[in-house]
PDB file with SEQRES, HELIX, SHEET and CRYST1 records, atoms N, CA, C and O in Angstrom:
SEQRES   1 A   85  VAL GLY LEU GLN LEU GLU ARG VAL ARG LYS ARG LEU ALA          
SEQRES   2 A   85  ARG GLN GLY LEU GLY LEU ALA VAL SER ALA GLY ALA GLY          
SEQRES   3 A   85  GLU PHE LEU ALA ASN GLN GLY TYR ASP PRO VAL TYR GLY          
SEQRES   4 A   85  ALA ARG PRO LEU LYS ARG ALA ILE GLN LYS HIS LEU LEU          
SEQRES   5 A   85  ASP PRO LEU SER LEU GLU VAL LEU GLU GLY THR PHE VAL          
SEQRES   6 A   85  GLU GLY ASP VAL ILE GLU VAL GLU ALA LYS GLY GLY LYS          
SEQRES   7 A   85  ILE VAL TYR ARG GLN ALA ALA                                  
HELIX    1 AA1 GLY A    2  ARG A   14  1                                  13    
HELIX    2 AA2 ALA A   23  GLN A   32  1                                  10    
HELIX    3 AA3 LEU A   43  ILE A   47  1                                   5    
HELIX    4 AA4 GLN A   48  LEU A   52  3                                   5    
HELIX    5 AA5 ASP A   53  LEU A   60  1                                   8    
SHEET    1 AA1 3 GLY A  18  VAL A  21  0                                        
SHEET    2 AA1 3 VAL A  69  LYS A  75  1                                        
SHEET    3 AA1 3 LYS A  78  GLN A  83 -1                                        
CRYST1    1.000    1.000    1.000  90.00  90.00  90.00 P 1           1          
ATOM      1  N   VAL A   1       4.574 -14.846  16.612  1.00  0.00           N  
ATOM      2  CA  VAL A   1       4.930 -14.278  15.325  1.00  0.00           C  
ATOM      3  C   VAL A   1       3.960 -14.772  14.253  1.00  0.00           C  
ATOM      4  O   VAL A   1       3.537 -14.013  13.381  1.00  0.00           O  
ATOM      5  N   GLY A   2       3.620 -16.044  14.335  1.00  0.00           N  
ATOM      6  CA  GLY A   2       2.748 -16.631  13.327  1.00  0.00           C  
ATOM      7  C   GLY A   2       1.408 -15.930  13.199  1.00  0.00           C  
ATOM      8  O   GLY A   2       0.930 -15.701  12.088  1.00  0.00           O  
ATOM      9  N   LEU A   3       0.801 -15.588  14.325  1.00  0.00           N  
ATOM     10  CA  LEU A   3      -0.495 -14.901  14.290  1.00  0.00           C  
ATOM     11  C   LEU A   3      -0.381 -13.530  13.646  1.00  0.00           C  
ATOM     12  O   LEU A   3      -1.225 -13.146  12.837  1.00  0.00           O  
ATOM     13  N   GLN A   4       0.654 -12.798  14.001  1.00  0.00           N  
ATOM     14  CA  GLN A   4       0.849 -11.470  13.425  1.00  0.00           C  
ATOM     15  C   GLN A   4       1.112 -11.556  11.926  1.00  0.00           C  
ATOM     16  O   GLN A   4       0.597 -10.745  11.156  1.00  0.00           O  
ATOM     17  N   LEU A   5       1.911 -12.534  11.511  1.00  0.00           N  
ATOM     18  CA  LEU A   5       2.208 -12.686  10.085  1.00  0.00           C  
ATOM     19  C   LEU A   5       0.970 -13.122   9.312  1.00  0.00           C  
ATOM     20  O   LEU A   5       0.818 -12.769   8.143  1.00  0.00           O  
ATOM     21  N   GLU A   6       0.097 -13.875   9.940  1.00  0.00           N  
ATOM     22  CA  GLU A   6      -1.150 -14.269   9.272  1.00  0.00           C  
ATOM     23  C   GLU A   6      -2.014 -13.040   9.000  1.00  0.00           C  
ATOM     24  O   GLU A   6      -2.656 -12.951   7.954  1.00  0.00           O  
ATOM     25  N   ARG A   7      -2.030 -12.104   9.925  1.00  0.00           N  
ATOM     26  CA  ARG A   7      -2.764 -10.850   9.703  1.00  0.00           C  
ATOM     27  C   ARG A   7      -2.171 -10.080   8.534  1.00  0.00           C  
ATOM     28  O   ARG A   7      -2.904  -9.511   7.725  1.00  0.00           O  
ATOM     29  N   VAL A   8      -0.852 -10.061   8.445  1.00  0.00           N  
ATOM     30  CA  VAL A   8      -0.180  -9.391   7.325  1.00  0.00           C  
ATOM     31  C   VAL A   8      -0.548 -10.088   6.016  1.00  0.00           C  
ATOM     32  O   VAL A   8      -0.840  -9.423   5.022  1.00  0.00           O  
ATOM     33  N   ARG A   9      -0.535 -11.415   6.008  1.00  0.00           N  
ATOM     34  CA  ARG A   9      -0.904 -12.175   4.801  1.00  0.00           C  
ATOM     35  C   ARG A   9      -2.310 -11.816   4.329  1.00  0.00           C  
ATOM     36  O   ARG A   9      -2.546 -11.635   3.134  1.00  0.00           O  
ATOM     37  N   LYS A  10      -3.235 -11.716   5.271  1.00  0.00           N  
ATOM     38  CA  LYS A  10      -4.618 -11.386   4.921  1.00  0.00           C  
ATOM     39  C   LYS A  10      -4.721  -9.979   4.341  1.00  0.00           C  
ATOM     40  O   LYS A  10      -5.460  -9.751   3.384  1.00  0.00           O  
ATOM     41  N   ARG A  11      -3.984  -9.042   4.919  1.00  0.00           N  
ATOM     42  CA  ARG A  11      -3.989  -7.669   4.392  1.00  0.00           C  
ATOM     43  C   ARG A  11      -3.455  -7.638   2.972  1.00  0.00           C  
ATOM     44  O   ARG A  11      -4.020  -6.974   2.103  1.00  0.00           O  
ATOM     45  N   LEU A  12      -2.364  -8.359   2.735  1.00  0.00           N  
ATOM     46  CA  LEU A  12      -1.780  -8.385   1.397  1.00  0.00           C  
ATOM     47  C   LEU A  12      -2.683  -9.116   0.412  1.00  0.00           C  
ATOM     48  O   LEU A  12      -2.757  -8.738  -0.757  1.00  0.00           O  
ATOM     49  N   ALA A  13      -3.366 -10.154   0.869  1.00  0.00           N  
ATOM     50  CA  ALA A  13      -4.266 -10.910  -0.007  1.00  0.00           C  
ATOM     51  C   ALA A  13      -5.387 -10.015  -0.528  1.00  0.00           C  
ATOM     52  O   ALA A  13      -5.839 -10.187  -1.660  1.00  0.00           O  
ATOM     53  N   ARG A  14      -5.837  -9.069   0.282  1.00  0.00           N  
ATOM     54  CA  ARG A  14      -6.871  -8.131  -0.174  1.00  0.00           C  
ATOM     55  C   ARG A  14      -6.362  -7.263  -1.319  1.00  0.00           C  
ATOM     56  O   ARG A  14      -7.154  -6.724  -2.092  1.00  0.00           O  
ATOM     57  N   GLN A  15      -5.042  -7.128  -1.427  1.00  0.00           N  
ATOM     58  CA  GLN A  15      -4.435  -6.359  -2.515  1.00  0.00           C  
ATOM     59  C   GLN A  15      -3.961  -7.269  -3.645  1.00  0.00           C  
ATOM     60  O   GLN A  15      -3.326  -6.810  -4.595  1.00  0.00           O  
ATOM     61  N   GLY A  16      -4.271  -8.556  -3.537  1.00  0.00           N  
ATOM     62  CA  GLY A  16      -3.886  -9.492  -4.585  1.00  0.00           C  
ATOM     63  C   GLY A  16      -2.447  -9.955  -4.503  1.00  0.00           C  
ATOM     64  O   GLY A  16      -1.893 -10.424  -5.498  1.00  0.00           O  
ATOM     65  N   LEU A  17      -1.829  -9.833  -3.336  1.00  0.00           N  
ATOM     66  CA  LEU A  17      -0.437 -10.238  -3.148  1.00  0.00           C  
ATOM     67  C   LEU A  17      -0.353 -11.410  -2.175  1.00  0.00           C  
ATOM     68  O   LEU A  17      -1.105 -11.481  -1.203  1.00  0.00           O  
ATOM     69  N   GLY A  18       0.568 -12.321  -2.449  1.00  0.00           N  
ATOM     70  CA  GLY A  18       0.827 -13.428  -1.543  1.00  0.00           C  
ATOM     71  C   GLY A  18       2.090 -13.155  -0.747  1.00  0.00           C  
ATOM     72  O   GLY A  18       2.914 -12.333  -1.148  1.00  0.00           O  
ATOM     73  N   LEU A  19       2.247 -13.832   0.367  1.00  0.00           N  
ATOM     74  CA  LEU A  19       3.414 -13.637   1.221  1.00  0.00           C  
ATOM     75  C   LEU A  19       3.911 -14.983   1.722  1.00  0.00           C  
ATOM     76  O   LEU A  19       3.152 -15.773   2.284  1.00  0.00           O  
ATOM     77  N   ALA A  20       5.197 -15.228   1.511  1.00  0.00           N  
ATOM     78  CA  ALA A  20       5.847 -16.442   2.010  1.00  0.00           C  
ATOM     79  C   ALA A  20       7.029 -16.006   2.862  1.00  0.00           C  
ATOM     80  O   ALA A  20       7.993 -15.438   2.349  1.00  0.00           O  
ATOM     81  N   VAL A  21       6.959 -16.267   4.151  1.00  0.00           N  
ATOM     82  CA  VAL A  21       7.991 -15.826   5.089  1.00  0.00           C  
ATOM     83  C   VAL A  21       8.836 -17.028   5.485  1.00  0.00           C  
ATOM     84  O   VAL A  21       8.310 -18.031   5.968  1.00  0.00           O  
ATOM     85  N   SER A  22      10.144 -16.926   5.282  1.00  0.00           N  
ATOM     86  CA  SER A  22      11.043 -18.022   5.653  1.00  0.00           C  
ATOM     87  C   SER A  22      11.133 -18.135   7.172  1.00  0.00           C  
ATOM     88  O   SER A  22      10.814 -17.195   7.899  1.00  0.00           O  
ATOM     89  N   ALA A  23      11.568 -19.292   7.630  1.00  0.00           N  
ATOM     90  CA  ALA A  23      11.746 -19.502   9.068  1.00  0.00           C  
ATOM     91  C   ALA A  23      12.762 -18.513   9.629  1.00  0.00           C  
ATOM     92  O   ALA A  23      12.593 -18.007  10.738  1.00  0.00           O  
ATOM     93  N   GLY A  24      13.810 -18.239   8.867  1.00  0.00           N  
ATOM     94  CA  GLY A  24      14.830 -17.292   9.310  1.00  0.00           C  
ATOM     95  C   GLY A  24      14.275 -15.891   9.476  1.00  0.00           C  
ATOM     96  O   GLY A  24      14.638 -15.187  10.418  1.00  0.00           O  
ATOM     97  N   ALA A  25      13.395 -15.478   8.566  1.00  0.00           N  
ATOM     98  CA  ALA A  25      12.786 -14.152   8.670  1.00  0.00           C  
ATOM     99  C   ALA A  25      11.854 -14.090   9.876  1.00  0.00           C  
ATOM    100  O   ALA A  25      11.813 -13.083  10.582  1.00  0.00           O  
ATOM    101  N   GLY A  26      11.110 -15.160  10.110  1.00  0.00           N  
ATOM    102  CA  GLY A  26      10.240 -15.206  11.286  1.00  0.00           C  
ATOM    103  C   GLY A  26      11.037 -15.122  12.571  1.00  0.00           C  
ATOM    104  O   GLY A  26      10.646 -14.434  13.514  1.00  0.00           O  
ATOM    105  N   GLU A  27      12.156 -15.825  12.604  1.00  0.00           N  
ATOM    106  CA  GLU A  27      13.025 -15.789  13.777  1.00  0.00           C  
ATOM    107  C   GLU A  27      13.624 -14.397  13.971  1.00  0.00           C  
ATOM    108  O   GLU A  27      13.704 -13.903  15.096  1.00  0.00           O  
ATOM    109  N   PHE A  28      14.041 -13.769  12.876  1.00  0.00           N  
ATOM    110  CA  PHE A  28      14.584 -12.412  12.940  1.00  0.00           C  
ATOM    111  C   PHE A  28      13.545 -11.462  13.541  1.00  0.00           C  
ATOM    112  O   PHE A  28      13.856 -10.685  14.443  1.00  0.00           O  
ATOM    113  N   LEU A  29      12.307 -11.531  13.034  1.00  0.00           N  
ATOM    114  CA  LEU A  29      11.252 -10.654  13.544  1.00  0.00           C  
ATOM    115  C   LEU A  29      10.951 -10.944  15.010  1.00  0.00           C  
ATOM    116  O   LEU A  29      10.710 -10.023  15.790  1.00  0.00           O  
ATOM    117  N   ALA A  30      10.963 -12.214  15.384  1.00  0.00           N  
ATOM    118  CA  ALA A  30      10.726 -12.572  16.783  1.00  0.00           C  
ATOM    119  C   ALA A  30      11.811 -11.989  17.681  1.00  0.00           C  
ATOM    120  O   ALA A  30      11.521 -11.468  18.758  1.00  0.00           O  
ATOM    121  N   ASN A  31      13.050 -12.078  17.239  1.00  0.00           N  
ATOM    122  CA  ASN A  31      14.157 -11.528  18.027  1.00  0.00           C  
ATOM    123  C   ASN A  31      14.077 -10.016  18.120  1.00  0.00           C  
ATOM    124  O   ASN A  31      14.337  -9.443  19.178  1.00  0.00           O  
ATOM    125  N   GLN A  32      13.720  -9.364  17.018  1.00  0.00           N  
ATOM    126  CA  GLN A  32      13.612  -7.906  17.015  1.00  0.00           C  
ATOM    127  C   GLN A  32      12.426  -7.433  17.854  1.00  0.00           C  
ATOM    128  O   GLN A  32      12.451  -6.335  18.411  1.00  0.00           O  
ATOM    129  N   GLY A  33      11.386  -8.266  17.942  1.00  0.00           N  
ATOM    130  CA  GLY A  33      10.169  -7.868  18.631  1.00  0.00           C  
ATOM    131  C   GLY A  33      10.060  -8.352  20.058  1.00  0.00           C  
ATOM    132  O   GLY A  33       9.013  -8.193  20.686  1.00  0.00           O  
ATOM    133  N   TYR A  34      11.125  -8.942  20.584  1.00  0.00           N  
ATOM    134  CA  TYR A  34      11.080  -9.430  21.960  1.00  0.00           C  
ATOM    135  C   TYR A  34      11.847  -8.490  22.870  1.00  0.00           C  
ATOM    136  O   TYR A  34      12.941  -8.036  22.538  1.00  0.00           O  
ATOM    137  N   ASP A  35      11.268  -8.208  24.003  1.00  0.00           N  
ATOM    138  CA  ASP A  35      11.910  -7.368  25.005  1.00  0.00           C  
ATOM    139  C   ASP A  35      11.791  -8.087  26.347  1.00  0.00           C  
ATOM    140  O   ASP A  35      10.700  -8.527  26.708  1.00  0.00           O  
ATOM    141  N   PRO A  36      12.900  -8.217  27.099  1.00  0.00           N  
ATOM    142  CA  PRO A  36      12.849  -8.939  28.372  1.00  0.00           C  
ATOM    143  C   PRO A  36      11.809  -8.379  29.347  1.00  0.00           C  
ATOM    144  O   PRO A  36      11.245  -9.130  30.143  1.00  0.00           O  
ATOM    145  N   VAL A  37      11.555  -7.090  29.292  1.00  0.00           N  
ATOM    146  CA  VAL A  37      10.603  -6.471  30.214  1.00  0.00           C  
ATOM    147  C   VAL A  37       9.169  -6.625  29.714  1.00  0.00           C  
ATOM    148  O   VAL A  37       8.272  -6.967  30.484  1.00  0.00           O  
ATOM    149  N   TYR A  38       8.959  -6.373  28.424  1.00  0.00           N  
ATOM    150  CA  TYR A  38       7.608  -6.355  27.867  1.00  0.00           C  
ATOM    151  C   TYR A  38       7.222  -7.636  27.133  1.00  0.00           C  
ATOM    152  O   TYR A  38       6.100  -7.747  26.640  1.00  0.00           O  
ATOM    153  N   GLY A  39       8.123  -8.591  27.055  1.00  0.00           N  
ATOM    154  CA  GLY A  39       7.817  -9.841  26.359  1.00  0.00           C  
ATOM    155  C   GLY A  39       7.670  -9.615  24.864  1.00  0.00           C  
ATOM    156  O   GLY A  39       8.529  -8.998  24.234  1.00  0.00           O  
ATOM    157  N   ALA A  40       6.578 -10.116  24.299  1.00  0.00           N  
ATOM    158  CA  ALA A  40       6.365 -10.023  22.854  1.00  0.00           C  
ATOM    159  C   ALA A  40       5.517  -8.813  22.458  1.00  0.00           C  
ATOM    160  O   ALA A  40       5.171  -8.667  21.286  1.00  0.00           O  
ATOM    161  N   ARG A  41       5.185  -7.965  23.389  1.00  0.00           N  
ATOM    162  CA  ARG A  41       4.351  -6.799  23.062  1.00  0.00           C  
ATOM    163  C   ARG A  41       4.935  -5.934  21.953  1.00  0.00           C  
ATOM    164  O   ARG A  41       4.175  -5.442  21.117  1.00  0.00           O  
ATOM    165  N   PRO A  42       6.239  -5.726  21.906  1.00  0.00           N  
ATOM    166  CA  PRO A  42       6.796  -4.888  20.835  1.00  0.00           C  
ATOM    167  C   PRO A  42       6.814  -5.568  19.462  1.00  0.00           C  
ATOM    168  O   PRO A  42       7.303  -4.982  18.496  1.00  0.00           O  
ATOM    169  N   LEU A  43       6.293  -6.783  19.359  1.00  0.00           N  
ATOM    170  CA  LEU A  43       6.354  -7.529  18.105  1.00  0.00           C  
ATOM    171  C   LEU A  43       5.659  -6.803  16.960  1.00  0.00           C  
ATOM    172  O   LEU A  43       6.192  -6.753  15.852  1.00  0.00           O  
ATOM    173  N   LYS A  44       4.489  -6.244  17.206  1.00  0.00           N  
ATOM    174  CA  LYS A  44       3.778  -5.517  16.144  1.00  0.00           C  
ATOM    175  C   LYS A  44       4.636  -4.387  15.597  1.00  0.00           C  
ATOM    176  O   LYS A  44       4.699  -4.175  14.386  1.00  0.00           O  
ATOM    177  N   ARG A  45       5.286  -3.673  16.482  1.00  0.00           N  
ATOM    178  CA  ARG A  45       6.146  -2.563  16.068  1.00  0.00           C  
ATOM    179  C   ARG A  45       7.316  -3.064  15.239  1.00  0.00           C  
ATOM    180  O   ARG A  45       7.691  -2.437  14.249  1.00  0.00           O  
ATOM    181  N   ALA A  46       7.895  -4.192  15.637  1.00  0.00           N  
ATOM    182  CA  ALA A  46       9.021  -4.765  14.892  1.00  0.00           C  
ATOM    183  C   ALA A  46       8.578  -5.214  13.504  1.00  0.00           C  
ATOM    184  O   ALA A  46       9.296  -5.004  12.527  1.00  0.00           O  
ATOM    185  N   ILE A  47       7.407  -5.826  13.411  1.00  0.00           N  
ATOM    186  CA  ILE A  47       6.895  -6.246  12.106  1.00  0.00           C  
ATOM    187  C   ILE A  47       6.623  -5.028  11.236  1.00  0.00           C  
ATOM    188  O   ILE A  47       6.914  -5.041  10.040  1.00  0.00           O  
ATOM    189  N   GLN A  48       6.073  -3.988  11.820  1.00  0.00           N  
ATOM    190  CA  GLN A  48       5.816  -2.757  11.068  1.00  0.00           C  
ATOM    191  C   GLN A  48       7.120  -2.157  10.551  1.00  0.00           C  
ATOM    192  O   GLN A  48       7.225  -1.800   9.378  1.00  0.00           O  
ATOM    193  N   LYS A  49       8.106  -2.051  11.427  1.00  0.00           N  
ATOM    194  CA  LYS A  49       9.373  -1.403  11.074  1.00  0.00           C  
ATOM    195  C   LYS A  49      10.201  -2.221  10.081  1.00  0.00           C  
ATOM    196  O   LYS A  49      10.721  -1.675   9.108  1.00  0.00           O  
ATOM    197  N   HIS A  50      10.321  -3.504  10.320  1.00  0.00           N  
ATOM    198  CA  HIS A  50      11.241  -4.322   9.527  1.00  0.00           C  
ATOM    199  C   HIS A  50      10.589  -5.001   8.328  1.00  0.00           C  
ATOM    200  O   HIS A  50      11.281  -5.367   7.377  1.00  0.00           O  
ATOM    201  N   LEU A  51       9.266  -5.175   8.356  1.00  0.00           N  
ATOM    202  CA  LEU A  51       8.599  -5.892   7.272  1.00  0.00           C  
ATOM    203  C   LEU A  51       7.656  -4.986   6.487  1.00  0.00           C  
ATOM    204  O   LEU A  51       7.818  -4.820   5.278  1.00  0.00           O  
ATOM    205  N   LEU A  52       6.680  -4.405   7.163  1.00  0.00           N  
ATOM    206  CA  LEU A  52       5.626  -3.686   6.456  1.00  0.00           C  
ATOM    207  C   LEU A  52       6.060  -2.362   5.843  1.00  0.00           C  
ATOM    208  O   LEU A  52       5.739  -2.089   4.686  1.00  0.00           O  
ATOM    209  N   ASP A  53       6.780  -1.539   6.590  1.00  0.00           N  
ATOM    210  CA  ASP A  53       7.178  -0.242   6.039  1.00  0.00           C  
ATOM    211  C   ASP A  53       8.034  -0.394   4.781  1.00  0.00           C  
ATOM    212  O   ASP A  53       7.721   0.221   3.762  1.00  0.00           O  
ATOM    213  N   PRO A  54       9.108  -1.195   4.822  1.00  0.00           N  
ATOM    214  CA  PRO A  54       9.907  -1.362   3.599  1.00  0.00           C  
ATOM    215  C   PRO A  54       9.122  -2.038   2.473  1.00  0.00           C  
ATOM    216  O   PRO A  54       9.288  -1.687   1.305  1.00  0.00           O  
ATOM    217  N   LEU A  55       8.275  -2.998   2.815  1.00  0.00           N  
ATOM    218  CA  LEU A  55       7.493  -3.694   1.795  1.00  0.00           C  
ATOM    219  C   LEU A  55       6.501  -2.739   1.133  1.00  0.00           C  
ATOM    220  O   LEU A  55       6.281  -2.815  -0.075  1.00  0.00           O  
ATOM    221  N   SER A  56       5.910  -1.852   1.908  1.00  0.00           N  
ATOM    222  CA  SER A  56       4.982  -0.865   1.351  1.00  0.00           C  
ATOM    223  C   SER A  56       5.668  -0.006   0.301  1.00  0.00           C  
ATOM    224  O   SER A  56       5.089   0.283  -0.746  1.00  0.00           O  
ATOM    225  N   LEU A  57       6.891   0.400   0.578  1.00  0.00           N  
ATOM    226  CA  LEU A  57       7.640   1.191  -0.402  1.00  0.00           C  
ATOM    227  C   LEU A  57       7.886   0.396  -1.675  1.00  0.00           C  
ATOM    228  O   LEU A  57       7.772   0.935  -2.775  1.00  0.00           O  
ATOM    229  N   GLU A  58       8.221  -0.880  -1.535  1.00  0.00           N  
ATOM    230  CA  GLU A  58       8.454  -1.738  -2.704  1.00  0.00           C  
ATOM    231  C   GLU A  58       7.187  -1.842  -3.554  1.00  0.00           C  
ATOM    232  O   GLU A  58       7.253  -1.791  -4.782  1.00  0.00           O  
ATOM    233  N   VAL A  59       6.045  -1.988  -2.903  1.00  0.00           N  
ATOM    234  CA  VAL A  59       4.782  -2.091  -3.636  1.00  0.00           C  
ATOM    235  C   VAL A  59       4.473  -0.769  -4.327  1.00  0.00           C  
ATOM    236  O   VAL A  59       4.069  -0.760  -5.490  1.00  0.00           O  
ATOM    237  N   LEU A  60       4.658   0.341  -3.631  1.00  0.00           N  
ATOM    238  CA  LEU A  60       4.401   1.654  -4.229  1.00  0.00           C  
ATOM    239  C   LEU A  60       5.315   1.934  -5.416  1.00  0.00           C  
ATOM    240  O   LEU A  60       4.908   2.587  -6.377  1.00  0.00           O  
ATOM    241  N   GLU A  61       6.547   1.443  -5.350  1.00  0.00           N  
ATOM    242  CA  GLU A  61       7.493   1.642  -6.449  1.00  0.00           C  
ATOM    243  C   GLU A  61       7.228   0.696  -7.616  1.00  0.00           C  
ATOM    244  O   GLU A  61       7.866   0.809  -8.663  1.00  0.00           O  
ATOM    245  N   GLY A  62       6.294  -0.233  -7.443  1.00  0.00           N  
ATOM    246  CA  GLY A  62       5.950  -1.144  -8.525  1.00  0.00           C  
ATOM    247  C   GLY A  62       6.804  -2.389  -8.602  1.00  0.00           C  
ATOM    248  O   GLY A  62       6.728  -3.130  -9.582  1.00  0.00           O  
ATOM    249  N   THR A  63       7.621  -2.636  -7.583  1.00  0.00           N  
ATOM    250  CA  THR A  63       8.448  -3.841  -7.561  1.00  0.00           C  
ATOM    251  C   THR A  63       7.572  -5.084  -7.517  1.00  0.00           C  
ATOM    252  O   THR A  63       7.888  -6.097  -8.142  1.00  0.00           O  
ATOM    253  N   PHE A  64       6.473  -5.005  -6.780  1.00  0.00           N  
ATOM    254  CA  PHE A  64       5.521  -6.108  -6.674  1.00  0.00           C  
ATOM    255  C   PHE A  64       4.160  -5.611  -7.125  1.00  0.00           C  
ATOM    256  O   PHE A  64       3.737  -4.513  -6.761  1.00  0.00           O  
ATOM    257  N   VAL A  65       3.476  -6.424  -7.920  1.00  0.00           N  
ATOM    258  CA  VAL A  65       2.163  -6.050  -8.437  1.00  0.00           C  
ATOM    259  C   VAL A  65       1.164  -7.155  -8.116  1.00  0.00           C  
ATOM    260  O   VAL A  65       1.538  -8.244  -7.681  1.00  0.00           O  
ATOM    261  N   GLU A  66      -0.102  -6.856  -8.335  1.00  0.00           N  
ATOM    262  CA  GLU A  66      -1.165  -7.822  -8.060  1.00  0.00           C  
ATOM    263  C   GLU A  66      -0.862  -9.163  -8.717  1.00  0.00           C  
ATOM    264  O   GLU A  66      -0.488  -9.228  -9.888  1.00  0.00           O  
ATOM    265  N   GLY A  67      -1.030 -10.217  -7.949  1.00  0.00           N  
ATOM    266  CA  GLY A  67      -0.763 -11.566  -8.439  1.00  0.00           C  
ATOM    267  C   GLY A  67       0.596 -12.107  -8.027  1.00  0.00           C  
ATOM    268  O   GLY A  67       0.834 -13.311  -8.125  1.00  0.00           O  
ATOM    269  N   ASP A  68       1.487 -11.241  -7.570  1.00  0.00           N  
ATOM    270  CA  ASP A  68       2.822 -11.677  -7.140  1.00  0.00           C  
ATOM    271  C   ASP A  68       2.760 -12.362  -5.776  1.00  0.00           C  
ATOM    272  O   ASP A  68       1.909 -12.058  -4.940  1.00  0.00           O  
ATOM    273  N   VAL A  69       3.683 -13.288  -5.583  1.00  0.00           N  
ATOM    274  CA  VAL A  69       3.916 -13.868  -4.262  1.00  0.00           C  
ATOM    275  C   VAL A  69       5.276 -13.356  -3.815  1.00  0.00           C  
ATOM    276  O   VAL A  69       6.275 -13.537  -4.511  1.00  0.00           O  
ATOM    277  N   ILE A  70       5.312 -12.727  -2.670  1.00  0.00           N  
ATOM    278  CA  ILE A  70       6.531 -12.109  -2.154  1.00  0.00           C  
ATOM    279  C   ILE A  70       7.185 -13.059  -1.164  1.00  0.00           C  
ATOM    280  O   ILE A  70       6.576 -13.459  -0.172  1.00  0.00           O  
ATOM    281  N   GLU A  71       8.429 -13.414  -1.444  1.00  0.00           N  
ATOM    282  CA  GLU A  71       9.198 -14.248  -0.522  1.00  0.00           C  
ATOM    283  C   GLU A  71      10.010 -13.332   0.382  1.00  0.00           C  
ATOM    284  O   GLU A  71      10.673 -12.407  -0.087  1.00  0.00           O  
ATOM    285  N   VAL A  72       9.952 -13.594   1.666  1.00  0.00           N  
ATOM    286  CA  VAL A  72      10.630 -12.771   2.659  1.00  0.00           C  
ATOM    287  C   VAL A  72      11.681 -13.626   3.351  1.00  0.00           C  
ATOM    288  O   VAL A  72      11.387 -14.715   3.844  1.00  0.00           O  
ATOM    289  N   GLU A  73      12.914 -13.119   3.382  1.00  0.00           N  
ATOM    290  CA  GLU A  73      14.015 -13.816   4.039  1.00  0.00           C  
ATOM    291  C   GLU A  73      14.802 -12.828   4.881  1.00  0.00           C  
ATOM    292  O   GLU A  73      14.704 -11.616   4.693  1.00  0.00           O  
ATOM    293  N   ALA A  74      15.582 -13.359   5.811  1.00  0.00           N  
ATOM    294  CA  ALA A  74      16.500 -12.538   6.600  1.00  0.00           C  
ATOM    295  C   ALA A  74      17.906 -12.787   6.081  1.00  0.00           C  
ATOM    296  O   ALA A  74      18.372 -13.926   6.038  1.00  0.00           O  
ATOM    297  N   LYS A  75      18.578 -11.710   5.686  1.00  0.00           N  
ATOM    298  CA  LYS A  75      19.961 -11.816   5.215  1.00  0.00           C  
ATOM    299  C   LYS A  75      20.743 -10.615   5.725  1.00  0.00           C  
ATOM    300  O   LYS A  75      20.282  -9.476   5.640  1.00  0.00           O  
ATOM    301  N   GLY A  76      21.909 -10.879   6.244  1.00  0.00           N  
ATOM    302  CA  GLY A  76      22.772  -9.787   6.687  1.00  0.00           C  
ATOM    303  C   GLY A  76      22.153  -8.905   7.753  1.00  0.00           C  
ATOM    304  O   GLY A  76      22.410  -7.702   7.787  1.00  0.00           O  
ATOM    305  N   GLY A  77      21.344  -9.483   8.617  1.00  0.00           N  
ATOM    306  CA  GLY A  77      20.757  -8.697   9.698  1.00  0.00           C  
ATOM    307  C   GLY A  77      19.603  -7.812   9.272  1.00  0.00           C  
ATOM    308  O   GLY A  77      19.261  -6.864   9.979  1.00  0.00           O  
ATOM    309  N   LYS A  78      18.993  -8.104   8.126  1.00  0.00           N  
ATOM    310  CA  LYS A  78      17.822  -7.339   7.702  1.00  0.00           C  
ATOM    311  C   LYS A  78      16.891  -8.234   6.892  1.00  0.00           C  
ATOM    312  O   LYS A  78      17.254  -9.343   6.499  1.00  0.00           O  
ATOM    313  N   ILE A  79      15.701  -7.736   6.656  1.00  0.00           N  
ATOM    314  CA  ILE A  79      14.696  -8.454   5.878  1.00  0.00           C  
ATOM    315  C   ILE A  79      14.871  -8.083   4.410  1.00  0.00           C  
ATOM    316  O   ILE A  79      15.022  -6.910   4.068  1.00  0.00           O  
ATOM    317  N   VAL A  80      14.848  -9.096   3.548  1.00  0.00           N  
ATOM    318  CA  VAL A  80      14.925  -8.861   2.101  1.00  0.00           C  
ATOM    319  C   VAL A  80      13.723  -9.522   1.438  1.00  0.00           C  
ATOM    320  O   VAL A  80      13.174 -10.502   1.940  1.00  0.00           O  
ATOM    321  N   TYR A  81      13.329  -8.964   0.302  1.00  0.00           N  
ATOM    322  CA  TYR A  81      12.160  -9.424  -0.428  1.00  0.00           C  
ATOM    323  C   TYR A  81      12.570  -9.831  -1.830  1.00  0.00           C  
ATOM    324  O   TYR A  81      13.513  -9.292  -2.409  1.00  0.00           O  
ATOM    325  N   ARG A  82      11.830 -10.805  -2.364  1.00  0.00           N  
ATOM    326  CA  ARG A  82      11.995 -11.139  -3.776  1.00  0.00           C  
ATOM    327  C   ARG A  82      10.693 -11.758  -4.258  1.00  0.00           C  
ATOM    328  O   ARG A  82       9.897 -12.281  -3.478  1.00  0.00           O  
ATOM    329  N   GLN A  83      10.506 -11.680  -5.554  1.00  0.00           N  
ATOM    330  CA  GLN A  83       9.312 -12.261  -6.148  1.00  0.00           C  
ATOM    331  C   GLN A  83       9.515 -13.758  -6.285  1.00  0.00           C  
ATOM    332  O   GLN A  83      10.556 -14.210  -6.762  1.00  0.00           O  
ATOM    333  N   ALA A  84       8.520 -14.527  -5.867  1.00  0.00           N  
ATOM    334  CA  ALA A  84       8.604 -15.985  -5.977  1.00  0.00           C  
ATOM    335  C   ALA A  84       8.607 -16.381  -7.446  1.00  0.00           C  
ATOM    336  O   ALA A  84       7.939 -15.759  -8.272  1.00  0.00           O  
ATOM    337  N   ALA A  85       9.362 -17.412  -7.756  1.00  0.00           N  
ATOM    338  CA  ALA A  85       9.471 -17.863  -9.146  1.00  0.00           C  
ATOM    339  C   ALA A  85       8.207 -18.546  -9.604  1.00  0.00           C  
ATOM    340  O   ALA A  85       8.124 -18.988 -10.750  1.00  0.00           O  
TER     341      ALA A  85                                                      
END                                                                             
């Protein structure tokens, strides 16, 4: 999970955004991206579905702008975002 999230951090950094992922969110993504048959191969898809797609909408809507650090947590069985203080 760490390697995949580092790639996401680098992509966001090119847009002037920071990313801080809680341990709980990392664990959530790992659980969503693990398959007994395929191992961790579905992890990229899980990160795309649960982290990147919703986050992209937030950025497009202007919730997060250049210079923001986005904190990512898992709550209630889903990923939630907030701007770091």
